[in-house]
C-alpha positions, -999 to +999 in steps of 0.1 A: -475-188-160-482-223-145-518-237-139-512-247-101-519-213-088-559-217-077-575-184-074-609-176-057-609-146-079-592-135-111-561-119-093-560-132-059-540-168-058-534-190-027-503-203-015-501-241-023-505-259+009-473-285+017-484-321+004-466-350+026-441-371+004-456-405-006-430-438-001-422-449-033-407-484-032-373-493-052-372-507-090-369-543-098-332-542-110-337-575-124-343-562-160-311-543-161-286-571-141-257-578-164-267-558-193-242-527-188-270-501-199-256-472-195-270-451-165-275-410-168-274-386-140-286-355-145-264-341-110-282-305-108-281-281-080-318-281-073-324-317-087-312-349-094-325-365-125-313-403-127-323-437-143-313-463-173-307-449-208-335-477-223-362-465-197-393-470-219-410-437-212-375-419-211-392-403-183-362-401-150-364-405-111-368-367-099-360-355-067-345-328-049-305-328-046-311-324-010-299-347+022-303-342+058-289-361+088-318-367+114-317-384+148-353-394+154-365-385+188-388-417+195-369-445+186-335-428+192-320-436+157-301-419+131-316-413+097-304-402+063-334-385+047-333-379+011-351-357-015-387-350-007-383-371+028-365-339+041-395-321+040-416-349+060-395-342+093-397-304+103-363-309+125-346-322+093-350-292+076-328-273+094-299-296+090-306-300+050-275-302+031-267-299-007-241-314-026-237-277-044-221-244-031-239-219-055-228-229-088-199-255-076-196-292-067-183-292-030-202-312-005-187-343-017-202-363+016-238-352+004-230-363-033-222-400-018-254-397-001-274-390-026-261-411-053-266-443-023-301-433-024-304-431-058-288-465-065-310-479-041-342-468-060-331-479-090-326-518-070-286-519-078-279-547-054-246-556-063-212-549-049-206-522-078-221-503-102-215-525-136-227-499-156-210-472-180-221-438-165-232-402-182-232-374-156-234-335-162-208-310-148-215-272-148-198-250-180-159-247-168-163-272-141-133-268-113-106-297-119-109-305-081-145-310-080-142-334-117-111-351-099-136-361-066-165-373-087-140-393-108-127-406-073-162-413-059-175-431-092-145-450-097-133-457-067-167-463-041-188-479-071-163-489-094-181-482-124-167-493-156-166-456-174-174-423-165-182-398-192-191-359-183-213-338-204-226-299-204-266-301-195-275-272-218-255-290-248-274-322-244-311-304-245-299-290-278-290-325-290-323-336-279-344-310-294-325-315-330-328-353-329-358-349-353-341-325-379-306-346-377-326-376-389-292-393-373-274-395-342-246-369-355-253-334-341-247-309-373-270-281-362-259-246-353-266-225-327-266-204-299-277-218-268-286-198-238-290-216-204-307-208-173-296-229-145-303-229-108-272-206-099-258-191-130-268-186-168-246-199-197-242-189-233-227-215-253-222-213-293-226-243-311-212-244-347-216-277-369-228-298-343-198-289-319-203-268-288-172-237-290-170-239-255-137-224-255-159-193-263-185-201-241-197-177-209-209-177-177-224-154-154-235-157-117-271-153-117-298-180-117-332-189-104-315-195-069-303-159-069-337-143-086-356-162-058-333-147-028-338-111-047-377-115-052-379-123-014-359-096-003-383-071-025-414-088-001-397-085+031-387-045+021-422-039+008-443-063+035-417-057+069-441-060+093-461-094+073-476-114+098-467-146+084-430-159+075-423-157+039-403-188+031-378-193+004-401-219-013-429-199-015-408-171-031-397-198-054-431-208-064-442-169-066-411-168-087-420-195-115-461-186-115-461-149-116-429-135-128-421-123-162-395-109-187-402-075-200-398-068-235-387-030-229-384-025-194-382+011-189-413+014-213-432-014-191-423+003-161-438+040-177-467+023-184-470+012-148-467+047-136-505+051-139-520+035-110-549+022-132-523-001-149-503-010-119-533-025-104-546-043-131-508-060-134-509-070-097-513-106-085-525-108-052-508-138-028-534-147-002-512-164+027-531-191+048-546-172+080-567-181+110-596-157+120-604-152+158-630-170+172-658-147+179-686-159+206-719-149+194-745-140+223-782-140+220-801-105+222-814-119+258-777-124+268-765-094+257-798-075+276-786-095+306-754-086+304-758-048+302-785-052+329-760-068+354-733-038+342-759-016+354-764-031+385-729-031+393-724+004+383-755+014+407-737-005+437-700+009+432-719+048+433-739+036+459-708+021+480-683+051+469-711+080+484-712+054+516-675+057+518-678+098+513-704+100+537-684+079+563-652+100+559-673+134+558-683+122+594-655+113+607-638+143+598-665+163+614-661+143+649-625+149+645-630+186+642-654+190+672-631+169+693-600+188+681-623+223+687-632+208+723-594+202+728-588+238+720-614+252+742-605+231+772-565+247+771-554+244+808-533+275+821-505+253+830-480+252+800-462+222+809-496+201+815-509+212+779-477+206+764-482+167+774-515+168+763-507+178+731-480+156+728-505+128+736-527+135+711-498+140+682-489+172+682-457+192+685-471+224+695-502+250+690-497+255+657-499+219+646-530+220+661-544+253+642-531+238+608-549+203+617-579+222+623-580+247+593-571+216+568-604+201+587-625+230+582-615+235+544-621+198+538-657+197+553-663+234+537-652+221+503-672+188+503-704+204+516-699+227+485-696+204+459-732+199+448-742+238+449-704+247+438-714+275+408-750+280+416-747+310+439-726+339+436-701+340+464-708+368+491-681+394+491-661+390+526-657+420+548-623+434+549-629+459+582-592+465+589-579+476+556-593+511+558-578+516+592-544+533+596-515+514+614-515+539+642-545+530+656-536+490+655-513+468+678-494+444+667-518+418+660-542+445+645-512+450+620-509+411+612-542+410+607-544+442+583-517+425+561-536+392+559-569+414+549-554+429+522-539+399+508-576+381+510-584+413+494-563+414+467-568+377+460-613+385+462-606+413+438-585+390+414-610+362+414-635+387+407-625+402+378-613+369+361-653+358+367-662+394+351-640+385+318-650+351+317-686+362+319-680+388+294-662+361+269-692+339+275-712+370+262-692+376+233-691+340+222-728+335+228-731+371+207-708+356+176-721+323+179-756+338+172-744+359+145-727+328+128-762+315+130-781+342+116-754+342+088-758+300+080-795+305+078-794+337+057-774+331+033-761+291+037-742+289+004-721+321+013-710+310+049-697+275+039-679+294+014-666+317+036-656+290+062-642+268+033-615+298+025-608+300+059-599+263+063-580+267+032-560+294+040-552+279+078-540+247+059-520+268+031-506+286+065-498+251+080-482+230+048-457+264+045-451+262+081-438+225+073-423+235+042-402+256+060-391+235+085-381+209+061-359+236+041-341+244+079-333+211+083-311+211+047-281+239+054-279+244+018-316+260+014-324+297+009-343+291+047-313+277+063-288+303+049-310+331+063-310+320+099-277+316+097-277+354+087-296+366+114-272+346+137-244+361+127-262+399+124-271+391+160-236+383+171-221+412+154-249+437+165-231+469+186-247+462+215-245+492+246-213+482+268-220+478+305-199+512+312-219+528+291-249+513+308-237+525+342-231+561+326-268+562+319-269+546+282-297+521+275-299+491+252-333+492+236-338+457+223-371+440+234-391+474+239-406+463+209-423+433+206-411+426+171-376+423+185-385+387+198-396+376+163-362+368+153-358+341+181-389+322+166-370+323+130-335+312+144-350+286+169-362+257+148-368+235+177-392+261+197-430+252+195-453+278+181-482+294+198-498+308+164-495+269+151-512+258+178-539+285+178-543+275+138-547+241+148-574+250+172-593+271+150-593+248+121-609+217+142-638+244+151-642+253+112-644+216+100-666+206+128-689+234+120-685+222+084-690+185+096-723+194+114-740+217+090-724+214+053-739+178+039-709+183+011-683+183+034-674+146+044-643+134+068-623+131+037-620+169+034-610+175+067-570+186+075-564+151+091-578+131+060-558+153+035-530+152+052-524+117+057-539+108+025-515+085+005-508+092-034-533+071-057-497+054-074-486+047-041-522+027-030-519+012-058-481+000-053-493-015-019-529-012-008-538-010+030-565-028+045-583-021+075-569-032+113-595-060+114-593-075+081-571-106+088-574-124+051-565-085+034-534-083+059-524-116+049-518-108+013-493-098-009-497-076-040-470-083-065-467-059-093-440-038-106-414-072-084-431-093-113-406-079-141-381-065-119-369-101-107-368-109-143-352-083-158-318-089-131-305-116-158-299-085-179-292-060-153-275-078-123-265-046-111-300-042-099-296-065-075-261-053-062-243-078-085-209-069-098-217-089-135-229-085-172-257-093-181-271-116-205-273-092-235-236-079-229-229-117-227-243-126-260-224-095-276-192-106-258-197-139-273-207-132-307-179-106-312-154-133-312-165-147-345-167-142-379-199-122-396-211-154-415-206-175-383-229-150-365-251-153-392-253-189-384-256-186-349-286-165-344-303-183-369-312-208-344-315-193-307-318-221-286-335-213-246-334-240-222-334-243-183-366-239-157-366-199-163-368-203-201-407-211-195-412-177-184-433-159-205-418-128-226-382-140-227-382-150-264-393-114-273-364-100-248-340-122-262-349-115-296-352-071-287-319-079-272-300-095-298-314-070-327-292-039-320-259-055-319-263-072-349-267-057-388-293-047-401-292-068-431-285-102-406-318-119-403-324-134-366-342-165-360-370-164-332-354-179-302-369-214-300-376-230-264-370-265-253-395-286-257-392-298-223-368-274-208-366-297-176-359-332-189-347-325-223-309-327-208-314-360-191-333-376-224-305-361-248-279-376-226-298-408-230-303-409-265-269-400-268-257-433-241-278-453-268-254-445-297-218-460-306-201-429-302-209-429-261-184-453-258-155-431-276-158-402-248-161-424-216-128-425-195-123-460-186-106-476-151-076-477-169-075-442-181-084-428-149-056-454-132-030-433-155-045-399-159-061-391-126-093-382-118-095-345-139-086-354-174-114-364-194-117-367-234-127-341-254-158-343-274-187-320-284-205-323-256-182-319-228-161-296-215-127-287-229-107-280-197-081-305-188-090-329-221-073-351-242 
């Protein structure tokens, strides 16, 4: 892994902070003016590398292959930003555009702007580019893309000649220069190139790339980055910080690796300890909330102030209650005086009632009763429950109706109702008192048992807790089973419903004749409805839950070995050890912990998509199937020559474990007696393609592979010359 990831602890790595791009002035063109030194352009999907072939250190200019047209707000001027300059303006990122759409060159206006900026950076100030150009193109590049690129180079920049090559073949050429001893490529090899938006396999025999047998799959670094980002978003769906594609690419290049045996790796990660040991923790930026710390004196002053405010509020509430009570007493006395001073003149009395806001005598009487009730309740509030209420007298209940007049009979009925209510309340008080006494006796027995034999008491409660939890689990399993219509519980429910529907009930006529339907006479008859009604709440469930809470509260209070982790709430919400290792949970107030991403299985899962793109939903063959398909087109002798030199290039070739994985993939598809060379990675997978192009451009053979302006005018932009390092489609 790259050392760019700084860690505060062994497995915690901080996301790098973006660094503002620095200005690089154009180089001087005087040294190359009029020399016709070849110009090397590695037109990658993510990075553009360019420079002259005779550059002293053979280190090209390297910039991101992206442009953005941006209107500067301060001076209201349109700007063209290129490369790192796009990141300098936040508003320009949304306007960013690359010449590539996936693995196909399509946006030629973006390519033109990128080349303009490249030539300015090289200091070329002439009216035309007077240098032969060697430029990369993708394996099996579409003729449309090649034609428009040739048109741009010849018509816009007037280059004297143009040649195209495949970057991975040139990287192979650069890494075999020392072994060859001269510029002619004669080596055999099997090149596996991991690019931004594709992965290619190119066989090379006697220094010639057999491009007619080469294969390419549409899976590369770009797709791997998107897949890793989706996995992170799925795992951390409520992450407080937005994870960008740039950050996902950084995680991919620094923490992901290939597994020699992916299924075996997953099996080893089923052990939570192994999963935790393999994780890499990515710490994202976070801001701690500003908490104003107060001294003890300030806290004491605030507490005292709150107490004073609470006391004032209580006094104010008591004053308001007293004022309301006094007002009600005044109103009651006024209404009683009004009732006593009733006039014999009905009309005059009716006018008096209406002036006071009453419709009739009943309204006045109702208001008086309401005020008396409110005053009585307010006065008894403080002394409620301290004294046993006196039994009222019901003197008319036992008097025969014959001895009473009409008003007396009405009062007798009223007293009967009041007596029934009084007796019911008295009965409820007695039952409540009896329950309280039984509860006190039970608590006393429980306390005695706890003091005399604590171990047996605790064991008994634990057994009761376990039995209740098992009962609740069984009820939960039954509910889950009823949700599946094919389960035995659901089928039994349907049988019960069918039997109820088919049961012979007593017809209406027979019921009138005297026959009787006895369903419901037994309490067990109603249990059938609890069996067939899955949505109905169960009273047993609530009782079990309340009983479980009582038992657990006792154990928590008296049993030191019983902690909150042993309670039903803790056990039911407890995550499995494997799930906790896969995505650890932090406390709600832990801002730093909640801003972390734990990479574990994703480290191998993302890289495995190169060999199994179907994991990411892509209908394509993997690298192993492509290797088998390519090798199947050669004889056994040619296969032996190819697999002796397996060459890996491209950015992902730096991922740990790739060479072992490629070897493990090749071994089963080849004869046991056929030797396989250990796969070799390019010395510099990122720059070796450009350096190989520069080395070849300085040889005499370069002049033979380029298309001149006259040949372009005659053939058109699609035609190229066939040579060992370039594509063969539409080649002469």
